[in-house]
Predicted model as a PDB file, atoms N, CA, C, CB and O in Angstrom, pLDDT in the B-factor column:
MODEL        1                                                                  
ATOM      1  N   MET A   1      97.735  65.157 144.746  1.00 57.00           N  
ATOM      2  CA  MET A   1      98.298  64.297 143.717  1.00 57.00           C  
ATOM      3  C   MET A   1      99.279  65.104 142.876  1.00 57.00           C  
ATOM      4  CB  MET A   1      97.181  63.684 142.831  1.00 57.00           C  
ATOM      5  O   MET A   1      98.930  66.168 142.364  1.00 57.00           O  
ATOM      6  N   VAL A   2     100.471  64.616 142.733  1.00 62.00           N  
ATOM      7  CA  VAL A   2     101.512  65.292 141.975  1.00 62.00           C  
ATOM      8  C   VAL A   2     101.669  64.593 140.633  1.00 62.00           C  
ATOM      9  CB  VAL A   2     102.856  65.310 142.756  1.00 62.00           C  
ATOM     10  O   VAL A   2     101.795  63.371 140.560  1.00 62.00           O  
ATOM     11  N   ARG A   3     101.659  65.394 139.576  1.00 62.00           N  
ATOM     12  CA  ARG A   3     101.846  64.819 138.245  1.00 62.00           C  
ATOM     13  C   ARG A   3     103.317  64.557 138.000  1.00 62.00           C  
ATOM     14  CB  ARG A   3     101.278  65.748 137.156  1.00 62.00           C  
ATOM     15  O   ARG A   3     104.170  65.367 138.364  1.00 62.00           O  
ATOM     16  N   LYS A   4     103.608  63.440 137.391  1.00 65.00           N  
ATOM     17  CA  LYS A   4     104.989  63.106 137.069  1.00 65.00           C  
ATOM     18  C   LYS A   4     105.349  63.525 135.648  1.00 65.00           C  
ATOM     19  CB  LYS A   4     105.223  61.613 137.247  1.00 65.00           C  
ATOM     20  O   LYS A   4     106.504  63.404 135.239  1.00 65.00           O  
ATOM     21  N   TYR A   5     104.376  64.013 134.900  1.00 60.00           N  
ATOM     22  CA  TYR A   5     104.618  64.416 133.522  1.00 60.00           C  
ATOM     23  C   TYR A   5     103.799  65.672 133.235  1.00 60.00           C  
ATOM     24  CB  TYR A   5     104.257  63.268 132.526  1.00 60.00           C  
ATOM     25  O   TYR A   5     102.869  66.009 133.967  1.00 60.00           O  
ATOM     26  N   LYS A   6     104.161  66.343 132.173  1.00 59.00           N  
ATOM     27  CA  LYS A   6     103.427  67.530 131.772  1.00 59.00           C  
ATOM     28  C   LYS A   6     102.445  67.160 130.664  1.00 59.00           C  
ATOM     29  CB  LYS A   6     104.395  68.649 131.305  1.00 59.00           C  
ATOM     30  O   LYS A   6     102.697  66.229 129.900  1.00 59.00           O  
ATOM     31  N   PRO A   7     101.348  67.871 130.573  1.00 59.00           N  
ATOM     32  CA  PRO A   7     100.409  67.589 129.488  1.00 59.00           C  
ATOM     33  C   PRO A   7     101.076  67.760 128.131  1.00 59.00           C  
ATOM     34  CB  PRO A   7      99.183  68.501 129.589  1.00 59.00           C  
ATOM     35  O   PRO A   7     102.017  68.541 127.989  1.00 59.00           O  
ATOM     36  N   ALA A   8     100.597  67.043 127.155  1.00 63.00           N  
ATOM     37  CA  ALA A   8     101.225  67.031 125.836  1.00 63.00           C  
ATOM     38  C   ALA A   8     101.105  68.360 125.100  1.00 63.00           C  
ATOM     39  CB  ALA A   8     100.620  65.945 125.000  1.00 63.00           C  
ATOM     40  O   ALA A   8     101.925  68.650 124.229  1.00 63.00           O  
ATOM     41  N   ASN A   9     100.104  69.175 125.426  1.00 67.00           N  
ATOM     42  CA  ASN A   9      99.897  70.411 124.680  1.00 67.00           C  
ATOM     43  C   ASN A   9     100.650  71.611 125.249  1.00 67.00           C  
ATOM     44  CB  ASN A   9      98.441  70.722 124.634  1.00 67.00           C  
ATOM     45  O   ASN A   9     100.408  72.743 124.830  1.00 67.00           O  
ATOM     46  N   PHE A  10     101.558  71.380 126.198  1.00 66.00           N  
ATOM     47  CA  PHE A  10     102.366  72.463 126.744  1.00 66.00           C  
ATOM     48  C   PHE A  10     103.843  72.121 126.619  1.00 66.00           C  
ATOM     49  CB  PHE A  10     101.997  72.734 128.215  1.00 66.00           C  
ATOM     50  O   PHE A  10     104.237  70.960 126.726  1.00 66.00           O  
ATOM     51  N   SER A  11     104.656  73.150 126.390  1.00 66.00           N  
ATOM     52  CA  SER A  11     106.094  72.930 126.275  1.00 66.00           C  
ATOM     53  C   SER A  11     106.744  72.939 127.657  1.00 66.00           C  
ATOM     54  CB  SER A  11     106.737  74.002 125.373  1.00 66.00           C  
ATOM     55  O   SER A  11     106.041  72.995 128.666  1.00 66.00           O  
ATOM     56  N   GLN A  12     108.047  72.885 127.714  1.00 69.00           N  
ATOM     57  CA  GLN A  12     108.765  72.794 128.983  1.00 69.00           C  
ATOM     58  C   GLN A  12     108.601  74.038 129.846  1.00 69.00           C  
ATOM     59  CB  GLN A  12     110.226  72.553 128.726  1.00 69.00           C  
ATOM     60  O   GLN A  12     108.658  73.953 131.073  1.00 69.00           O  
ATOM     61  N   ASN A  13     108.401  75.179 129.222  1.00 72.00           N  
ATOM     62  CA  ASN A  13     108.269  76.405 130.009  1.00 72.00           C  
ATOM     63  C   ASN A  13     106.831  76.651 130.465  1.00 72.00           C  
ATOM     64  CB  ASN A  13     108.758  77.593 129.202  1.00 72.00           C  
ATOM     65  O   ASN A  13     106.545  77.697 131.047  1.00 72.00           O  
ATOM     66  N   GLY A  14     105.926  75.709 130.212  1.00 73.00           N  
ATOM     67  CA  GLY A  14     104.559  75.834 130.679  1.00 73.00           C  
ATOM     68  C   GLY A  14     103.646  76.609 129.751  1.00 73.00           C  
ATOM     69  O   GLY A  14     102.460  76.766 130.042  1.00 73.00           O  
ATOM     70  N   MET A  15     104.174  77.094 128.643  1.00 78.00           N  
ATOM     71  CA  MET A  15     103.371  77.837 127.676  1.00 78.00           C  
ATOM     72  C   MET A  15     102.952  76.914 126.540  1.00 78.00           C  
ATOM     73  CB  MET A  15     104.155  79.054 127.128  1.00 78.00           C  
ATOM     74  O   MET A  15     103.664  75.964 126.216  1.00 78.00           O  
ATOM     75  N   PRO A  16     101.806  77.187 125.935  1.00 83.00           N  
ATOM     76  CA  PRO A  16     101.424  76.374 124.782  1.00 83.00           C  
ATOM     77  C   PRO A  16     102.404  76.609 123.631  1.00 83.00           C  
ATOM     78  CB  PRO A  16      99.974  76.699 124.338  1.00 83.00           C  
ATOM     79  O   PRO A  16     102.978  77.694 123.533  1.00 83.00           O  
ATOM     80  N   PRO A  17     102.603  75.641 122.779  1.00 83.00           N  
ATOM     81  CA  PRO A  17     103.550  75.818 121.678  1.00 83.00           C  
ATOM     82  C   PRO A  17     103.080  76.888 120.698  1.00 83.00           C  
ATOM     83  CB  PRO A  17     103.756  74.498 120.944  1.00 83.00           C  
ATOM     84  O   PRO A  17     101.882  77.109 120.517  1.00 83.00           O  
ATOM     85  N   LYS A  18     104.042  77.536 120.079  1.00 87.00           N  
ATOM     86  CA  LYS A  18     103.714  78.581 119.117  1.00 87.00           C  
ATOM     87  C   LYS A  18     103.303  77.959 117.791  1.00 87.00           C  
ATOM     88  CB  LYS A  18     104.907  79.533 118.919  1.00 87.00           C  
ATOM     89  O   LYS A  18     103.795  76.902 117.396  1.00 87.00           O  
ATOM     90  N   THR A  19     102.393  78.640 117.120  1.00 92.00           N  
ATOM     91  CA  THR A  19     102.005  78.202 115.788  1.00 92.00           C  
ATOM     92  C   THR A  19     103.074  78.666 114.802  1.00 92.00           C  
ATOM     93  CB  THR A  19     100.593  78.755 115.396  1.00 92.00           C  
ATOM     94  O   THR A  19     103.931  79.480 115.147  1.00 92.00           O  
ATOM     95  N   ASN A  20     103.022  78.151 113.587  1.00 94.00           N  
ATOM     96  CA  ASN A  20     104.000  78.562 112.581  1.00 94.00           C  
ATOM     97  C   ASN A  20     103.888  80.049 112.277  1.00 94.00           C  
ATOM     98  CB  ASN A  20     103.817  77.752 111.299  1.00 94.00           C  
ATOM     99  O   ASN A  20     104.899  80.710 112.040  1.00 94.00           O  
ATOM    100  N   ALA A  21     102.678  80.580 112.281  1.00 93.00           N  
ATOM    101  CA  ALA A  21     102.494  82.005 112.021  1.00 93.00           C  
ATOM    102  C   ALA A  21     103.135  82.847 113.121  1.00 93.00           C  
ATOM    103  CB  ALA A  21     101.003  82.339 111.901  1.00 93.00           C  
ATOM    104  O   ALA A  21     103.733  83.885 112.841  1.00 93.00           O  
ATOM    105  N   GLU A  22     103.011  82.403 114.363  1.00 93.00           N  
ATOM    106  CA  GLU A  22     103.630  83.131 115.473  1.00 93.00           C  
ATOM    107  C   GLU A  22     105.147  83.080 115.387  1.00 93.00           C  
ATOM    108  CB  GLU A  22     103.165  82.560 116.811  1.00 93.00           C  
ATOM    109  O   GLU A  22     105.821  84.073 115.660  1.00 93.00           O  
ATOM    110  N   ARG A  23     105.686  81.925 115.009  1.00 94.00           N  
ATOM    111  CA  ARG A  23     107.143  81.806 114.850  1.00 94.00           C  
ATOM    112  C   ARG A  23     107.638  82.723 113.735  1.00 94.00           C  
ATOM    113  CB  ARG A  23     107.541  80.342 114.550  1.00 94.00           C  
ATOM    114  O   ARG A  23     108.651  83.405 113.886  1.00 94.00           O  
ATOM    115  N   GLN A  24     106.914  82.733 112.613  1.00 92.00           N  
ATOM    116  CA  GLN A  24     107.306  83.559 111.478  1.00 92.00           C  
ATOM    117  C   GLN A  24     107.256  85.038 111.849  1.00 92.00           C  
ATOM    118  CB  GLN A  24     106.399  83.280 110.270  1.00 92.00           C  
ATOM    119  O   GLN A  24     108.154  85.799 111.489  1.00 92.00           O  
ATOM    120  N   LYS A  25     106.217  85.447 112.563  1.00 93.00           N  
ATOM    121  CA  LYS A  25     106.089  86.838 112.975  1.00 93.00           C  
ATOM    122  C   LYS A  25     107.242  87.240 113.896  1.00 93.00           C  
ATOM    123  CB  LYS A  25     104.743  87.066 113.676  1.00 93.00           C  
ATOM    124  O   LYS A  25     107.820  88.315 113.742  1.00 93.00           O  
ATOM    125  N   ALA A  26     107.572  86.373 114.850  1.00 94.00           N  
ATOM    126  CA  ALA A  26     108.669  86.659 115.775  1.00 94.00           C  
ATOM    127  C   ALA A  26     109.994  86.762 115.024  1.00 94.00           C  
ATOM    128  CB  ALA A  26     108.757  85.571 116.860  1.00 94.00           C  
ATOM    129  O   ALA A  26     110.814  87.631 115.321  1.00 94.00           O  
ATOM    130  N   TYR A  27     110.201  85.871 114.048  1.00 93.00           N  
ATOM    131  CA  TYR A  27     111.428  85.899 113.255  1.00 93.00           C  
ATOM    132  C   TYR A  27     111.532  87.208 112.489  1.00 93.00           C  
ATOM    133  CB  TYR A  27     111.475  84.707 112.284  1.00 93.00           C  
ATOM    134  O   TYR A  27     112.589  87.839 112.471  1.00 93.00           O  
ATOM    135  N   ARG A  28     110.448  87.616 111.863  1.00 92.00           N  
ATOM    136  CA  ARG A  28     110.476  88.863 111.088  1.00 92.00           C  
ATOM    137  C   ARG A  28     110.706  90.066 111.974  1.00 92.00           C  
ATOM    138  CB  ARG A  28     109.181  89.040 110.317  1.00 92.00           C  
ATOM    139  O   ARG A  28     111.416  90.993 111.584  1.00 92.00           O  
ATOM    140  N   GLU A  29     110.112  90.071 113.172  1.00 94.00           N  
ATOM    141  CA  GLU A  29     110.326  91.185 114.095  1.00 94.00           C  
ATOM    142  C   GLU A  29     111.778  91.245 114.557  1.00 94.00           C  
ATOM    143  CB  GLU A  29     109.396  91.062 115.303  1.00 94.00           C  
ATOM    144  O   GLU A  29     112.363  92.325 114.632  1.00 94.00           O  
ATOM    145  N   ARG A  30     112.365  90.079 114.870  1.00 95.00           N  
ATOM    146  CA  ARG A  30     113.782  90.038 115.266  1.00 95.00           C  
ATOM    147  C   ARG A  30     114.670  90.513 114.130  1.00 95.00           C  
ATOM    148  CB  ARG A  30     114.191  88.614 115.692  1.00 95.00           C  
ATOM    149  O   ARG A  30     115.616  91.273 114.335  1.00 95.00           O  
ATOM    150  N   LEU A  31     114.345  90.046 112.912  1.00 94.00           N  
ATOM    151  CA  LEU A  31     115.142  90.406 111.748  1.00 94.00           C  
ATOM    152  C   LEU A  31     115.067  91.908 111.491  1.00 94.00           C  
ATOM    153  CB  LEU A  31     114.671  89.628 110.511  1.00 94.00           C  
ATOM    154  O   LEU A  31     116.082  92.543 111.203  1.00 94.00           O  
ATOM    155  N   GLU A  32     113.867  92.474 111.595  1.00 93.00           N  
ATOM    156  CA  GLU A  32     113.685  93.907 111.375  1.00 93.00           C  
ATOM    157  C   GLU A  32     114.484  94.714 112.400  1.00 93.00           C  
ATOM    158  CB  GLU A  32     112.190  94.279 111.448  1.00 93.00           C  
ATOM    159  O   GLU A  32     115.045  95.762 112.080  1.00 93.00           O  
ATOM    160  N   LYS A  33     114.525  94.220 113.610  1.00 95.00           N  
ATOM    161  CA  LYS A  33     115.226  94.920 114.685  1.00 95.00           C  
ATOM    162  C   LYS A  33     116.743  94.776 114.565  1.00 95.00           C  
ATOM    163  CB  LYS A  33     114.763  94.396 116.038  1.00 95.00           C  
ATOM    164  O   LYS A  33     117.473  95.755 114.718  1.00 95.00           O  
ATOM    165  N   ASP A  34     117.219  93.553 114.290  1.00 95.00           N  
ATOM    166  CA  ASP A  34     118.656  93.289 114.302  1.00 95.00           C  
ATOM    167  C   ASP A  34     119.343  93.533 112.954  1.00 95.00           C  
ATOM    168  CB  ASP A  34     118.895  91.874 114.727  1.00 95.00           C  
ATOM    169  O   ASP A  34     120.450  94.069 112.908  1.00 95.00           O  
ATOM    170  N   LYS A  35     118.686  93.140 111.862  1.00 94.00           N  
ATOM    171  CA  LYS A  35     119.290  93.269 110.536  1.00 94.00           C  
ATOM    172  C   LYS A  35     118.295  93.894 109.559  1.00 94.00           C  
ATOM    173  CB  LYS A  35     119.761  91.892 110.017  1.00 94.00           C  
ATOM    174  O   LYS A  35     117.684  93.184 108.760  1.00 94.00           O  
ATOM    175  N   PRO A  36     118.129  95.207 109.617  1.00 93.00           N  
ATOM    176  CA  PRO A  36     117.130  95.849 108.765  1.00 93.00           C  
ATOM    177  C   PRO A  36     117.397  95.696 107.268  1.00 93.00           C  
ATOM    178  CB  PRO A  36     117.053  97.302 109.102  1.00 93.00           C  
ATOM    179  O   PRO A  36     116.453  95.669 106.479  1.00 93.00           O  
ATOM    180  N   SER A  37     118.659  95.595 106.863  1.00 94.00           N  
ATOM    181  CA  SER A  37     118.941  95.467 105.434  1.00 94.00           C  
ATOM    182  C   SER A  37     118.455  94.120 104.903  1.00 94.00           C  
ATOM    183  CB  SER A  37     120.446  95.632 105.166  1.00 94.00           C  
ATOM    184  O   SER A  37     117.864  94.052 103.825  1.00 94.00           O  
ATOM    185  N   LYS A  38     118.702  93.054 105.653  1.00 94.00           N  
ATOM    186  CA  LYS A  38     118.246  91.728 105.232  1.00 94.00           C  
ATOM    187  C   LYS A  38     116.719  91.664 105.257  1.00 94.00           C  
ATOM    188  CB  LYS A  38     118.847  90.629 106.143  1.00 94.00           C  
ATOM    189  O   LYS A  38     116.101  91.059 104.381  1.00 94.00           O  
ATOM    190  N   TYR A  39     116.115  92.296 106.272  1.00 93.00           N  
ATOM    191  CA  TYR A  39     114.658  92.331 106.362  1.00 93.00           C  
ATOM    192  C   TYR A  39     114.079  93.030 105.134  1.00 93.00           C  
ATOM    193  CB  TYR A  39     114.204  93.047 107.659  1.00 93.00           C  
ATOM    194  O   TYR A  39     113.082  92.577 104.574  1.00 93.00           O  
ATOM    195  N   GLY A  40     114.698  94.126 104.717  1.00 94.00           N  
ATOM    196  CA  GLY A  40     114.230  94.855 103.538  1.00 94.00           C  
ATOM    197  C   GLY A  40     114.311  94.004 102.279  1.00 94.00           C  
ATOM    198  O   GLY A  40     113.402  94.030 101.450  1.00 94.00           O  
ATOM    199  N   GLU A  41     115.403  93.246 102.132  1.00 94.00           N  
ATOM    200  CA  GLU A  41     115.557  92.378 100.970  1.00 94.00           C  
ATOM    201  C   GLU A  41     114.476  91.297 100.938  1.00 94.00           C  
ATOM    202  CB  GLU A  41     116.944  91.735 100.972  1.00 94.00           C  
ATOM    203  O   GLU A  41     113.874  91.040  99.896  1.00 94.00           O  
ATOM    204  N   LEU A  42     114.238  90.668 102.089  1.00 92.00           N  
ATOM    205  CA  LEU A  42     113.212  89.625 102.153  1.00 92.00           C  
ATOM    206  C   LEU A  42     111.821  90.196 101.887  1.00 92.00           C  
ATOM    207  CB  LEU A  42     113.242  88.934 103.520  1.00 92.00           C  
ATOM    208  O   LEU A  42     110.985  89.550 101.254  1.00 92.00           O  
ATOM    209  N   ARG A  43     111.586  91.403 102.373  1.00 93.00           N  
ATOM    210  CA  ARG A  43     110.291  92.050 102.180  1.00 93.00           C  
ATOM    211  C   ARG A  43     110.050  92.328 100.698  1.00 93.00           C  
ATOM    212  CB  ARG A  43     110.214  93.359 102.990  1.00 93.00           C  
ATOM    213  O   ARG A  43     108.961  92.072 100.184  1.00 93.00           O  
ATOM    214  N   VAL A  44     111.061  92.849 100.016  1.00 96.00           N  
ATOM    215  CA  VAL A  44     110.945  93.141  98.591  1.00 96.00           C  
ATOM    216  C   VAL A  44     110.728  91.846  97.800  1.00 96.00           C  
ATOM    217  CB  VAL A  44     112.205  93.880  98.086  1.00 96.00           C  
ATOM    218  O   VAL A  44     109.903  91.802  96.887  1.00 96.00           O  
ATOM    219  N   LYS A  45     111.464  90.809  98.151  1.00 95.00           N  
ATOM    220  CA  LYS A  45     111.333  89.520  97.478  1.00 95.00           C  
ATOM    221  C   LYS A  45     109.907  88.974  97.639  1.00 95.00           C  
ATOM    222  CB  LYS A  45     112.365  88.511  98.039  1.00 95.00           C  
ATOM    223  O   LYS A  45     109.313  88.470  96.685  1.00 95.00           O  
ATOM    224  N   HIS A  46     109.378  89.083  98.847  1.00 93.00           N  
ATOM    225  CA  HIS A  46     108.015  88.610  99.104  1.00 93.00           C  
ATOM    226  C   HIS A  46     106.996  89.427  98.310  1.00 93.00           C  
ATOM    227  CB  HIS A  46     107.695  88.684 100.610  1.00 93.00           C  
ATOM    228  O   HIS A  46     106.057  88.866  97.745  1.00 93.00           O  
ATOM    229  N   LEU A  47     107.173  90.736  98.264  1.00 96.00           N  
ATOM    230  CA  LEU A  47     106.242  91.589  97.519  1.00 96.00           C  
ATOM    231  C   LEU A  47     106.245  91.248  96.037  1.00 96.00           C  
ATOM    232  CB  LEU A  47     106.596  93.065  97.714  1.00 96.00           C  
ATOM    233  O   LEU A  47     105.198  91.284  95.391  1.00 96.00           O  
ATOM    234  N   GLU A  48     107.412  90.917  95.491  1.00 97.00           N  
ATOM    235  CA  GLU A  48     107.490  90.524  94.081  1.00 97.00           C  
ATOM    236  C   GLU A  48     106.703  89.244  93.828  1.00 97.00           C  
ATOM    237  CB  GLU A  48     108.955  90.335  93.656  1.00 97.00           C  
ATOM    238  O   GLU A  48     106.002  89.133  92.822  1.00 97.00           O  
ATOM    239  N   LYS A  49     106.817  88.271  94.746  1.00 96.00           N  
ATOM    240  CA  LYS A  49     106.064  87.022  94.609  1.00 96.00           C  
ATOM    241  C   LYS A  49     104.562  87.289  94.638  1.00 96.00           C  
ATOM    242  CB  LYS A  49     106.448  86.035  95.727  1.00 96.00           C  
ATOM    243  O   LYS A  49     103.804  86.723  93.851  1.00 96.00           O  
ATOM    244  N   VAL A  50     104.143  88.160  95.557  1.00 96.00           N  
ATOM    245  CA  VAL A  50     102.728  88.469  95.679  1.00 96.00           C  
ATOM    246  C   VAL A  50     102.213  89.128  94.399  1.00 96.00           C  
ATOM    247  CB  VAL A  50     102.479  89.381  96.891  1.00 96.00           C  
ATOM    248  O   VAL A  50     101.129  88.796  93.917  1.00 96.00           O  
ATOM    249  N   LYS A  51     102.984  90.053  93.857  1.00 96.00           N  
ATOM    250  CA  LYS A  51     102.575  90.730  92.626  1.00 96.00           C  
ATOM    251  C   LYS A  51     102.476  89.752  91.461  1.00 96.00           C  
ATOM    252  CB  LYS A  51     103.556  91.850  92.285  1.00 96.00           C  
ATOM    253  O   LYS A  51     101.558  89.853  90.646  1.00 96.00           O  
ATOM    254  N   GLU A  52     103.415  88.803  91.372  1.00 96.00           N  
ATOM    255  CA  GLU A  52     103.369  87.797  90.310  1.00 96.00           C  
ATOM    256  C   GLU A  52     102.117  86.934  90.431  1.00 96.00           C  
ATOM    257  CB  GLU A  52     104.625  86.914  90.352  1.00 96.00           C  
ATOM    258  O   GLU A  52     101.463  86.639  89.431  1.00 96.00           O  
ATOM    259  N   ASN A  53     101.787  86.532  91.654  1.00 94.00           N  
ATOM    260  CA  ASN A  53     100.602  85.714  91.859  1.00 94.00           C  
ATOM    261  C   ASN A  53      99.334  86.457  91.477  1.00 94.00           C  
ATOM    262  CB  ASN A  53     100.521  85.263  93.299  1.00 94.00           C  
ATOM    263  O   ASN A  53      98.431  85.873  90.878  1.00 94.00           O  
ATOM    264  N   ILE A  54      99.256  87.728  91.814  1.00 92.00           N  
ATOM    265  CA  ILE A  54      98.090  88.529  91.454  1.00 92.00           C  
ATOM    266  C   ILE A  54      97.986  88.639  89.937  1.00 92.00           C  
ATOM    267  CB  ILE A  54      98.169  89.933  92.096  1.00 92.00           C  
ATOM    268  O   ILE A  54      96.895  88.536  89.377  1.00 92.00           O  
ATOM    269  N   LYS A  55      99.114  88.848  89.279  1.00 92.00           N  
ATOM    270  CA  LYS A  55      99.129  88.975  87.825  1.00 92.00           C  
ATOM    271  C   LYS A  55      98.658  87.670  87.169  1.00 92.00           C  
ATOM    272  CB  LYS A  55     100.547  89.350  87.330  1.00 92.00           C  
ATOM    273  O   LYS A  55      97.880  87.695  86.215  1.00 92.00           O  
ATOM    274  N   LYS A  56      99.135  86.530  87.688  1.00 91.00           N  
ATOM    275  CA  LYS A  56      98.723  85.233  87.151  1.00 91.00           C  
ATOM    276  C   LYS A  56      97.222  85.017  87.326  1.00 91.00           C  
ATOM    277  CB  LYS A  56      99.500  84.103  87.835  1.00 91.00           C  
ATOM    278  O   LYS A  56      96.555  84.525  86.415  1.00 91.00           O  
ATOM    279  N   LYS A  57      96.692  85.379  88.484  1.00 89.00           N  
ATOM    280  CA  LYS A  57      95.264  85.211  88.743  1.00 89.00           C  
ATOM    281  C   LYS A  57      94.439  86.064  87.789  1.00 89.00           C  
ATOM    282  CB  LYS A  57      94.935  85.571  90.196  1.00 89.00           C  
ATOM    283  O   LYS A  57      93.401  85.623  87.296  1.00 89.00           O  
ATOM    284  N   LYS A  58      94.898  87.288  87.529  1.00 87.00           N  
ATOM    285  CA  LYS A  58      94.188  88.160  86.601  1.00 87.00           C  
ATOM    286  C   LYS A  58      94.201  87.579  85.194  1.00 87.00           C  
ATOM    287  CB  LYS A  58      94.806  89.559  86.601  1.00 87.00           C  
ATOM    288  O   LYS A  58      93.196  87.642  84.486  1.00 87.00           O  
ATOM    289  N   GLU A  59      95.333  87.014  84.784  1.00 87.00           N  
ATOM    290  CA  GLU A  59      95.429  86.408  83.460  1.00 87.00           C  
ATOM    291  C   GLU A  59      94.482  85.221  83.337  1.00 87.00           C  
ATOM    292  CB  GLU A  59      96.868  85.967  83.177  1.00 87.00           C  
ATOM    293  O   GLU A  59      93.815  85.057  82.315  1.00 87.00           O  
ATOM    294  N   ILE A  60      94.423  84.401  84.370  1.00 86.00           N  
ATOM    295  CA  ILE A  60      93.534  83.240  84.353  1.00 86.00           C  
ATOM    296  C   ILE A  60      92.089  83.696  84.278  1.00 86.00           C  
ATOM    297  CB  ILE A  60      93.755  82.359  85.599  1.00 86.00           C  
ATOM    298  O   ILE A  60      91.297  83.126  83.527  1.00 86.00           O  
ATOM    299  N   LEU A  61      91.738  84.713  85.043  1.00 82.00           N  
ATOM    300  CA  LEU A  61      90.370  85.213  85.028  1.00 82.00           C  
ATOM    301  C   LEU A  61      90.003  85.773  83.659  1.00 82.00           C  
ATOM    302  CB  LEU A  61      90.186  86.282  86.100  1.00 82.00           C  
ATOM    303  O   LEU A  61      88.891  85.557  83.178  1.00 82.00           O  
ATOM    304  N   THR A  62      90.921  86.484  83.035  1.00 83.00           N  
ATOM    305  CA  THR A  62      90.603  87.053  81.730  1.00 83.00           C  
ATOM    306  C   THR A  62      90.433  85.942  80.697  1.00 83.00           C  
ATOM    307  CB  THR A  62      91.703  88.038  81.286  1.00 83.00           C  
ATOM    308  O   THR A  62      89.586  86.053  79.810  1.00 83.00           O  
ATOM    309  N   GLU A  63      91.225  84.871  80.797  1.00 79.00           N  
ATOM    310  CA  GLU A  63      91.067  83.751  79.871  1.00 79.00           C  
ATOM    311  C   GLU A  63      89.722  83.073  80.081  1.00 79.00           C  
ATOM    312  CB  GLU A  63      92.207  82.735  80.047  1.00 79.00           C  
ATOM    313  O   GLU A  63      89.056  82.705  79.114  1.00 79.00           O  
ATOM    314  N   GLU A  64      89.316  82.904  81.338  1.00 79.00           N  
ATOM    315  CA  GLU A  64      88.024  82.289  81.625  1.00 79.00           C  
ATOM    316  C   GLU A  64      86.890  83.172  81.120  1.00 79.00           C  
ATOM    317  CB  GLU A  64      87.871  82.031  83.132  1.00 79.00           C  
ATOM    318  O   GLU A  64      85.901  82.672  80.583  1.00 79.00           O  
ATOM    319  N   GLU A  65      87.032  84.486  81.291  1.00 78.00           N  
ATOM    320  CA  GLU A  65      86.007  85.402  80.804  1.00 78.00           C  
ATOM    321  C   GLU A  65      85.899  85.331  79.290  1.00 78.00           C  
ATOM    322  CB  GLU A  65      86.312  86.834  81.246  1.00 78.00           C  
ATOM    323  O   GLU A  65      84.798  85.398  78.744  1.00 78.00           O  
ATOM    324  N   LYS A  66      87.032  85.196  78.606  1.00 76.00           N  
ATOM    325  CA  LYS A  66      87.014  85.079  77.149  1.00 76.00           C  
ATOM    326  C   LYS A  66      86.270  83.816  76.729  1.00 76.00           C  
ATOM    327  CB  LYS A  66      88.451  85.068  76.586  1.00 76.00           C  
ATOM    328  O   LYS A  66      85.455  83.846  75.807  1.00 76.00           O  
ATOM    329  N   GLN A  67      86.551  82.717  77.403  1.00 80.00           N  
ATOM    330  CA  GLN A  67      85.876  81.465  77.071  1.00 80.00           C  
ATOM    331  C   GLN A  67      84.379  81.554  77.350  1.00 80.00           C  
ATOM    332  CB  GLN A  67      86.489  80.306  77.860  1.00 80.00           C  
ATOM    333  O   GLN A  67      83.572  81.050  76.570  1.00 80.00           O  
ATOM    334  N   GLU A  68      84.008  82.188  78.450  1.00 79.00           N  
ATOM    335  CA  GLU A  68      82.596  82.342  78.774  1.00 79.00           C  
ATOM    336  C   GLU A  68      81.892  83.202  77.740  1.00 79.00           C  
ATOM    337  CB  GLU A  68      82.430  82.947  80.162  1.00 79.00           C  
ATOM    338  O   GLU A  68      80.764  82.905  77.346  1.00 79.00           O  
ATOM    339  N   SER A  69      82.545  84.262  77.299  1.00 72.00           N  
ATOM    340  CA  SER A  69      81.919  85.132  76.306  1.00 72.00           C  
ATOM    341  C   SER A  69      81.756  84.410  74.965  1.00 72.00           C  
ATOM    342  CB  SER A  69      82.750  86.412  76.121  1.00 72.00           C  
ATOM    343  O   SER A  69      80.787  84.651  74.244  1.00 72.00           O  
ATOM    344  N   LYS A  70      82.705  83.522  74.629  1.00 73.00           N  
ATOM    345  CA  LYS A  70      82.591  82.732  73.398  1.00 73.00           C  
ATOM    346  C   LYS A  70      81.401  81.780  73.496  1.00 73.00           C  
ATOM    347  CB  LYS A  70      83.897  81.939  73.130  1.00 73.00           C  
ATOM    348  O   LYS A  70      80.653  81.611  72.534  1.00 73.00           O  
ATOM    349  N   VAL A  71      81.233  81.162  74.658  1.00 72.00           N  
ATOM    350  CA  VAL A  71      80.128  80.229  74.860  1.00 72.00           C  
ATOM    351  C   VAL A  71      78.805  80.975  74.794  1.00 72.00           C  
ATOM    352  CB  VAL A  71      80.267  79.495  76.209  1.00 72.00           C  
ATOM    353  O   VAL A  71      77.857  80.492  74.174  1.00 72.00           O  
ATOM    354  N   GLU A  72      78.726  82.132  75.417  1.00 71.00           N  
ATOM    355  CA  GLU A  72      77.506  82.935  75.384  1.00 71.00           C  
ATOM    356  C   GLU A  72      77.187  83.397  73.973  1.00 71.00           C  
ATOM    357  CB  GLU A  72      77.636  84.138  76.307  1.00 71.00           C  
ATOM    358  O   GLU A  72      76.022  83.414  73.575  1.00 71.00           O  
ATOM    359  N   ALA A  73      78.207  83.772  73.212  1.00 69.00           N  
ATOM    360  CA  ALA A  73      77.984  84.248  71.845  1.00 69.00           C  
ATOM    361  C   ALA A  73      77.498  83.099  70.960  1.00 69.00           C  
ATOM    362  CB  ALA A  73      79.281  84.866  71.262  1.00 69.00           C  
ATOM    363  O   ALA A  73      76.649  83.305  70.092  1.00 69.00           O  
ATOM    364  N   SER A  74      78.023  81.905  71.170  1.00 72.00           N  
ATOM    365  CA  SER A  74      77.603  80.768  70.349  1.00 72.00           C  
ATOM    366  C   SER A  74      76.187  80.316  70.687  1.00 72.00           C  
ATOM    367  CB  SER A  74      78.571  79.607  70.527  1.00 72.00           C  
ATOM    368  O   SER A  74      75.514  79.730  69.838  1.00 72.00           O  
ATOM    369  N   GLN A  75      75.723  80.573  71.895  1.00 71.00           N  
ATOM    370  CA  GLN A  75      74.379  80.185  72.291  1.00 71.00           C  
ATOM    371  C   GLN A  75      73.321  81.127  71.759  1.00 71.00           C  
ATOM    372  CB  GLN A  75      74.284  80.115  73.781  1.00 71.00           C  
ATOM    373  O   GLN A  75      72.164  80.732  71.618  1.00 71.00           O  
ATOM    374  N   CYS A  76      73.683  82.344  71.466  1.00 62.00           N  
ATOM    375  CA  CYS A  76      72.712  83.342  70.992  1.00 62.00           C  
ATOM    376  C   CYS A  76      72.276  83.136  69.594  1.00 62.00           C  
ATOM    377  CB  CYS A  76      73.266  84.691  71.108  1.00 62.00           C  
ATOM    378  O   CYS A  76      71.464  83.906  69.081  1.00 62.00           O  
TER     379      CYS A  76                                                      
ENDMDL                                                                          
END                                                                             
């Protein structure tokens, strides 16, 4: 029996489709290889975003800790 169509979970080349993470990784590897200066700029930009997010999370945690300590002090 010969199939007239390909299964939905495979692309035209017979391989399963790439996930977004795989596409992003391939893009970054190509960029690092072909245009290292642009890759460096994107890397620095991403690191800045990550640092900002960490800083925001720490601020939120410290505010929550302050509120918890106020509640504990009022209960005593």
